[in-house]
N, C-alpha and C positions, 0 to 999 in steps of 0.2 A: 504495500499499502503506500504511495507515494502521499509525502506530508505537504501544506500548503506551505508555501513560501513568505515568511514573516519580513516584514518591512522595517526599517529606522529610517524616518526623515531627520538628517543631522542638519547641524549649524544654524538650528531656529533661534531667533532672537526678538521676535514677537508673539505678543501672546495670542494676536488671531490666527497666524499660523498654525502654531501649535495644536490651537483647538480645530481649525481647517483640517490639518494632518489626522486627526485622532478619529473626527467626525468622517474621514474617507477611509478610516480601516488601518489608519498606521498602527504597528504593534509598539513602536517604540519611539521617542522624539531626543535627539541629540542637543546637549546643551554644551558648547565650547569654551572650556574656561581657562585656557593657553592666551595669557595677556597680550600676546603680539599678534593673536588673529584677528582677520577682518570679520570673523564672526564671534569674537569674545562675547561674552554676556555676564556680566557682573551680578552679583550675590543677589541686590534688591529685585533686579529684573528676572533673576531666576527664580526668587521664591514666589514672584506674582504667577508665573506658570504653572511652577509647580504646587500652588494650592488650587488651581483650577482645572489641571488635568482630570480628565473623567477616569472613571475605576478599568482596571486591566488596562491601560496605558503605561506602560514602561518608560523612566526617565532615566537616560543614561548622560552621565558627565562625562567628558573627552578630558584628557589631562596629557599634556608632554613635559615629562621629567622637571614638574613643579616640586618647587620646596615644601617640606613638611606643613608648615603654618599655613600655605594657601590650600594645601588639600585637606587639611582639616576644618579649615573653614567652609570650603564647600560640601564635604561632607556630614557637618555636623549643622549647617544653616540652611543648606537646599534640600537636605536629605535624598541625595538620587538613590535609583533601585540599584543600579550598577554602576561599576566604573569601566573605562576605554581606555588604555595604556596606549599612548603613542610612542613613545621613547625609548631609551633606554633602562627603563627600570628594574633593576631585579624582581625576581621571585619572591623575595622577602618583600621588599616595598609595595608590591603588588597586593600582597596579603594581607598587609600590616592591618587594611583599615575595613579588615573582616565584612566585605561585602563581596557579591559577587562580582568579578572581573572577567572581561576579555582582552586580550593582546593584538594590538596590530600587529601584521606581517608585513613589513615593510620591502614590496617586492623588487625596487629600484636597487635593494642591497642585500637582500637574501638569496643566496643560492641554493640551499635545501631547507623548504618549508618543514619538512616531516621533523628534521632534528631542531629545529628551532621552537616547534610547538612542544617537542618532547620535552624542552627544556622549561618549559612554564605547563607543567602537568597538573597545578592547580585549577587553570583558567576555564571559564565555562565555555570558551569556545576562542576562535581565531578570526579576524577580520584581514581580508588580504585586501592591500590599498596597492598603489603605483608608487608613492612616493618613496623615498629612500630615508634610511634611518634617523630619528632626529627631526623629520621635517614636518610638516602640516600636510595632513591629508586637504581634500576641498579642490583640489586643483584643475577638478572634470579633466585629467589625464587618464587614459587607459594604459594596460599591459597585456603583454601575452597571456590570455588566460590556458593556452596550453601547458603552461609554466606549473601550474597548478596538478602537483603530483596525484595519479588516479587512486594512489595507497594514502591518502590524505583520510584518516579516518578521524578528524576531530570534527564537531558543531564548526561547520565554515558559513562567514559571512563575506561577499563579496563586495567590495567597493571600487574606486579608481574609475571613474568616468562614466558610472552607470546612467544611463538615463532611459526615456520613453523608447528611443529606436533602436535600444540593444538588449534591453532588460530579458524580455522577452527569451531570445535567444540564448542568453546567458544562463536561462532558469534551464531550459532544455538540454542545452550542453552540460551542464556543471551541477544540477540540482543541488546549490547549496541550502543552506536551513534558513536563510536570510539574504537579502540585499541592503543595504546603505547608498542612500543618496543623497546629495548636498546640493552642488552646483546644478545638478541635471533639472533641479525643479526651481531654480531662481530666476529671478528678474534682476538681481544685483546682490554682492554677496551678504548672506542673512536674510536676505528679503524671497521670500516663497511667491511663487504664483499658483492662484488658486487653480488655474486650466493647467499649467505644468504637471501640479499632484494627482489631478483628475485623471491624465492621459497616463501619469507614470502608473498609477494603481491599476487602471485598466489593461494596461500592457502586462503588470504581474501577472494579473489572474487570466491574460490569455495564455502566459507561457505555462502555467502550471496547468491549465487546461490542454496544452499542446502534449504535457510533460506525462499527463496521466491516460493521453489517449482519449478524452472526452471528445 
Protein backbone atom coordinates (compact mmCIF):
# COMPACT_ATOMS: atom_id res chain seq x y z
CA UNK A 1 0.00 0.00 0.00
CA UNK A 2 1.39 3.40 -0.93
CA UNK A 3 1.31 6.30 1.48
CA UNK A 4 0.02 9.81 0.96
CA UNK A 5 2.90 12.22 0.36
CA UNK A 6 3.20 14.70 3.21
CA UNK A 7 3.75 18.38 2.42
CA UNK A 8 5.72 21.02 4.27
CA UNK A 9 5.45 24.63 3.10
CA UNK A 10 8.56 26.32 4.32
CA UNK A 11 9.81 29.85 4.84
CA UNK A 12 6.46 31.12 6.11
CA UNK A 13 6.64 34.69 7.39
CA UNK A 14 2.99 35.78 7.39
CA UNK A 15 0.04 34.50 9.38
CA UNK A 16 -2.27 34.55 6.38
CA UNK A 17 0.11 32.32 4.43
CA UNK A 18 0.38 29.86 7.31
CA UNK A 19 -3.40 29.62 7.65
CA UNK A 20 -3.92 29.26 3.91
CA UNK A 21 -1.31 26.51 3.69
CA UNK A 22 -3.05 24.65 6.51
CA UNK A 23 -6.45 25.12 4.89
CA UNK A 24 -5.20 23.69 1.60
CA UNK A 25 -3.83 20.56 3.27
CA UNK A 26 -0.23 21.23 4.24
CA UNK A 27 0.94 18.87 6.98
CA UNK A 28 3.64 21.20 8.27
CA UNK A 29 4.72 24.80 8.02
CA UNK A 30 8.37 25.75 8.31
CA UNK A 31 9.53 28.83 10.21
CA UNK A 32 13.09 29.96 9.51
CA UNK A 33 15.03 31.16 12.56
CA UNK A 34 18.40 31.66 10.86
CA UNK A 35 18.89 35.38 11.26
CA UNK A 36 20.68 36.04 7.97
CA UNK A 37 17.95 34.35 5.92
CA UNK A 38 15.65 36.53 3.78
CA UNK A 39 12.83 34.37 5.20
CA UNK A 40 13.83 34.94 8.82
CA UNK A 41 10.95 35.20 11.26
CA UNK A 42 11.34 36.69 14.71
CA UNK A 43 10.00 35.20 17.93
CA UNK A 44 7.00 37.52 18.16
CA UNK A 45 5.85 36.81 14.60
CA UNK A 46 6.37 33.10 15.11
CA UNK A 47 4.37 33.07 18.33
CA UNK A 48 1.46 34.79 16.58
CA UNK A 49 1.46 32.08 13.92
CA UNK A 50 1.94 29.28 16.43
CA UNK A 51 -1.09 30.38 18.45
CA UNK A 52 -3.43 30.25 15.47
CA UNK A 53 -2.28 27.15 13.63
CA UNK A 54 -5.20 24.67 13.59
CA UNK A 55 -5.02 21.11 14.97
CA UNK A 56 -2.90 18.42 13.30
CA UNK A 57 -0.65 20.89 11.47
CA UNK A 58 2.97 20.57 12.55
CA UNK A 59 5.22 23.60 13.10
CA UNK A 60 8.86 23.01 12.16
CA UNK A 61 11.67 25.34 13.24
CA UNK A 62 14.58 25.70 10.81
CA UNK A 63 18.00 26.21 12.37
CA UNK A 64 21.49 26.50 10.91
CA UNK A 65 24.44 26.28 13.31
CA UNK A 66 22.70 28.54 15.81
CA UNK A 67 24.07 29.37 19.25
CA UNK A 68 22.42 27.59 22.16
CA UNK A 69 20.86 30.74 23.59
CA UNK A 70 18.99 31.49 20.38
CA UNK A 71 17.87 27.88 19.91
CA UNK A 72 16.64 27.85 23.52
CA UNK A 73 14.52 30.95 22.83
CA UNK A 74 13.00 29.31 19.78
CA UNK A 75 12.28 26.02 21.56
CA UNK A 76 10.86 27.48 24.76
CA UNK A 77 9.01 30.52 23.41
CA UNK A 78 7.67 29.27 20.08
CA UNK A 79 7.25 25.60 21.10
CA UNK A 80 7.75 24.05 17.67
CA UNK A 81 6.73 20.44 17.11
CA UNK A 82 10.01 19.53 15.45
CA UNK A 83 13.41 20.94 14.56
CA UNK A 84 15.14 20.96 11.18
CA UNK A 85 18.92 21.30 11.28
CA UNK A 86 20.64 22.66 8.17
CA UNK A 87 24.23 23.00 9.35
CA UNK A 88 27.08 20.99 10.80
CA UNK A 89 25.27 20.31 14.09
CA UNK A 90 26.45 17.23 15.94
CA UNK A 91 24.11 14.42 16.90
CA UNK A 92 24.40 15.49 20.53
CA UNK A 93 23.39 19.07 19.74
CA UNK A 94 20.42 17.87 17.67
CA UNK A 95 19.26 15.60 20.48
CA UNK A 96 19.84 18.10 23.27
CA UNK A 97 16.46 19.84 22.84
CA UNK A 98 14.48 16.64 23.36
CA UNK A 99 12.28 17.29 20.36
CA UNK A 100 11.84 15.23 17.20
CA UNK A 101 14.30 16.46 14.61
CA UNK A 102 15.29 15.84 11.07
CA UNK A 103 18.60 16.53 9.44
CA UNK A 104 19.16 18.15 6.08
CA UNK A 105 21.42 16.23 3.69
CA UNK A 106 23.19 18.91 1.62
CA UNK A 107 23.60 17.16 -1.71
CA UNK A 108 26.08 19.73 -3.02
CA UNK A 109 28.62 18.48 -0.48
CA UNK A 110 27.58 14.95 0.59
CA UNK A 111 28.84 12.03 -1.48
CA UNK A 112 27.23 9.17 0.44
CA UNK A 113 23.75 9.98 1.81
CA UNK A 114 23.42 6.57 3.46
CA UNK A 115 26.58 7.00 5.54
CA UNK A 116 25.53 10.54 6.39
CA UNK A 117 22.13 9.36 7.59
CA UNK A 118 23.61 6.56 9.66
CA UNK A 119 25.61 9.14 11.60
CA UNK A 120 22.31 10.74 12.73
CA UNK A 121 20.50 7.55 13.68
CA UNK A 122 18.19 9.35 16.13
CA UNK A 123 16.76 11.64 13.43
CA UNK A 124 13.08 11.33 12.61
CA UNK A 125 13.95 11.60 8.93
CA UNK A 126 16.17 13.33 6.39
CA UNK A 127 15.57 16.21 4.02
CA UNK A 128 17.44 16.14 0.73
CA UNK A 129 18.32 19.64 -0.42
CA UNK A 130 20.44 21.05 -3.23
CA UNK A 131 22.53 23.36 -1.06
CA UNK A 132 26.05 22.77 0.26
CA UNK A 133 26.72 22.12 3.94
CA UNK A 134 26.22 25.19 6.10
CA UNK A 135 24.30 27.08 3.43
CA UNK A 136 20.64 27.97 3.47
CA UNK A 137 18.03 26.24 1.39
CA UNK A 138 15.23 28.00 -0.47
CA UNK A 139 17.37 28.80 -3.50
CA UNK A 140 15.01 27.13 -5.95
CA UNK A 141 17.90 25.08 -7.35
CA UNK A 142 17.40 21.38 -8.06
CA UNK A 143 19.90 18.53 -7.88
CA UNK A 144 20.17 15.25 -9.76
CA UNK A 145 17.57 13.09 -8.03
CA UNK A 146 19.24 9.94 -9.38
CA UNK A 147 21.97 10.58 -6.78
CA UNK A 148 19.56 9.48 -4.06
CA UNK A 149 20.48 5.82 -3.55
CA UNK A 150 17.74 3.24 -3.98
CA UNK A 151 18.87 1.68 -0.71
CA UNK A 152 18.11 4.79 1.34
CA UNK A 153 15.89 3.17 3.95
CA UNK A 154 15.11 6.21 6.10
CA UNK A 155 12.09 8.52 5.92
CA UNK A 156 12.95 10.96 3.13
CA UNK A 157 11.71 14.47 2.46
CA UNK A 158 12.56 15.93 -0.94
CA UNK A 159 13.39 19.63 -1.26
CA UNK A 160 15.57 21.74 -3.53
CA UNK A 161 13.77 23.32 -6.46
CA UNK A 162 10.48 21.51 -5.90
CA UNK A 163 7.52 23.24 -7.54
CA UNK A 164 4.26 22.47 -9.29
CA UNK A 165 6.03 21.64 -12.55
CA UNK A 166 8.12 18.80 -11.16
CA UNK A 167 6.60 17.58 -7.89
CA UNK A 168 4.27 14.96 -9.41
CA UNK A 169 7.15 13.40 -11.34
CA UNK A 170 9.36 13.45 -8.25
CA UNK A 171 6.69 11.64 -6.24
CA UNK A 172 6.28 8.95 -8.88
CA UNK A 173 10.05 8.51 -9.34
CA UNK A 174 11.20 8.59 -5.72
CA UNK A 175 8.12 7.96 -3.55
CA UNK A 176 9.41 10.24 -0.77
CA UNK A 177 7.70 10.36 2.60
CA UNK A 178 7.21 14.08 2.02
CA UNK A 179 8.07 17.09 -0.10
CA UNK A 180 9.20 20.50 1.09
CA UNK A 181 8.50 23.64 -0.93
CA UNK A 182 9.51 27.24 -0.30
CA UNK A 183 10.48 29.33 -3.32
CA UNK A 184 8.22 27.19 -5.52
CA UNK A 185 5.10 28.78 -4.01
CA UNK A 186 6.42 32.33 -3.56
CA UNK A 187 5.88 35.65 -5.27
CA UNK A 188 8.86 37.04 -3.33
CA UNK A 189 11.07 35.66 -0.58
CA UNK A 190 8.87 34.79 2.38
CA UNK A 191 5.63 35.86 0.67
CA UNK A 192 3.54 32.93 -0.54
CA UNK A 193 1.00 32.87 -3.36
CA UNK A 194 -2.42 31.28 -2.80
CA UNK A 195 -2.60 30.31 -6.48
CA UNK A 196 0.84 28.68 -6.40
CA UNK A 197 -0.01 26.79 -3.21
CA UNK A 198 -3.24 25.56 -4.83
CA UNK A 199 -1.41 24.42 -7.96
CA UNK A 200 1.31 22.73 -5.94
CA UNK A 201 -1.15 20.77 -3.79
CA UNK A 202 -3.07 19.65 -6.87
CA UNK A 203 0.15 18.35 -8.41
CA UNK A 204 1.08 16.50 -5.20
CA UNK A 205 -2.30 14.77 -5.35
CA UNK A 206 -1.77 13.97 -9.02
CA UNK A 207 1.60 12.42 -8.21
CA UNK A 208 0.06 10.29 -5.49
CA UNK A 209 -2.69 9.11 -7.83
CA UNK A 210 -0.15 8.22 -10.51
CA UNK A 211 2.08 6.46 -7.99
CA UNK A 212 -0.78 4.30 -6.72
CA UNK A 213 -2.07 3.56 -10.21
CA UNK A 214 -5.47 5.12 -9.50
